[in-house]
C-alpha positions, 0 to 999 in steps of 0.5 A: 686136745682138739681145738674145737673142744674149747668153748671159749670164743673170741668176738670181733665186732665190726672188723674192717681189715681182713688181715687182722682177722687172719692174724687173730686166727693165728693168735688163737691157734698158738694158744690152743683156741679156735672159736672166732666170731665176727659181728657185722664184719665189713664184708661177710666173707672177710675171713676167706680173703687172701689177706686173711689167709696169708696173715693166718700163717697156717691157722686156716682151720680156725678161719674155716670155722669162723662164725659170722653173726649180726648181733653181739647178743648172738655172739655171746649165746652160751657164754656165762662170762663176757669180757669187753676190751676197751681203752676209753673211760666211761661214766659207768659200766662193768668194773675194769681190771688187767687180764692177769689179775682178773682172769684166774678167778674167771677160770677157777669159776668154770665159766664159758668165757667170751672176749669181745673186741671192738672195731679197729678205728673206734673200739667198742660202743658203750652198749656193747661194753654194757653187755659184758661182766668185766672190762679188760684193760691191757696195762700199757705205757701211760703215754701210748696205749694203741694196740693193733687188734690182733696184738690185743687178741694175742695178749688176751688169749695168752693171759686166758691160756695161762689162767687155764693152766698154760702149756708146758715149755718144750725143750729146744735142746737136749738135756745136759749130760753132766760129768761124774766125779770120776771124769772130773778127777781124770780131767784134774789129773790130766791138767796136773800132768800138763801143767807140770810139763809146761812149767806152770806147776812145781810138783814139789810145791803144788800148794793149793792149785789142784784143790782150787781147780777142783773147786772151779770144776765143781762150780762150773758143773762140767758136762761130759762134752766139756770134759772132753774139750778141756782134756783135748786142750791139755793134750794140745798144750802138752804136745806143744811143749814137747814140739821141736821148739823145745820142751820148755817152749810153751812154759817159757812163752808163758813165763815171759808174759806172766808172773811166776804161777802165783796161784801154785805158790800161795799158802 
């Protein structure tokens, strides 16, 4: 999907820091949006400033498409639902809601949405809030609700993307290849041989040791690679038991520090 195909616009009213404009552009691009509108920015070419480009971190296509307008009315042209972002309580105005609770219904209605953010120092003026259908309030700690402009843009962009359906999570690691039953049984047989060799298992009275190890392997849902590792450990243990230290070397060392294999003797 081309980013320019999305009609959603994010409106920054009177932004004063080029870095925030660049960071906002980055926030939009990672959520699949691209339409950024500046209303009366401190400098008309703020989005071209080196600081903006640096903070955009590759979202230069969003900066290149920035629209600069003189009024909020121009910025909202074509939008069918405008959301203000404001912290300050007002005597009257649009209803206030958290993005996560309110935005799904806006998306379901098929609106062309606009999200309006105020200047860094004072936020939105009352007359700007009154132009909007809804006032979004990002739930924050009651004792400290100060968000950087670009942070607020990122949160709202994320919530709007989720309301529209979101993006699939991309796997960062290959899917596990689980060992089949034959591989697990081969491992258990290898364990049995090694445990007998090192003196941990009495083959004449195995009791429930092997079934319990089988259950352990099943709970672990071993992968093919893990089976190879565990068989390698079994080979190394068997080899150590057969080393010049004596056939009982490993078993004797184990028995010196551990009670006689209680698991293999239990009923």
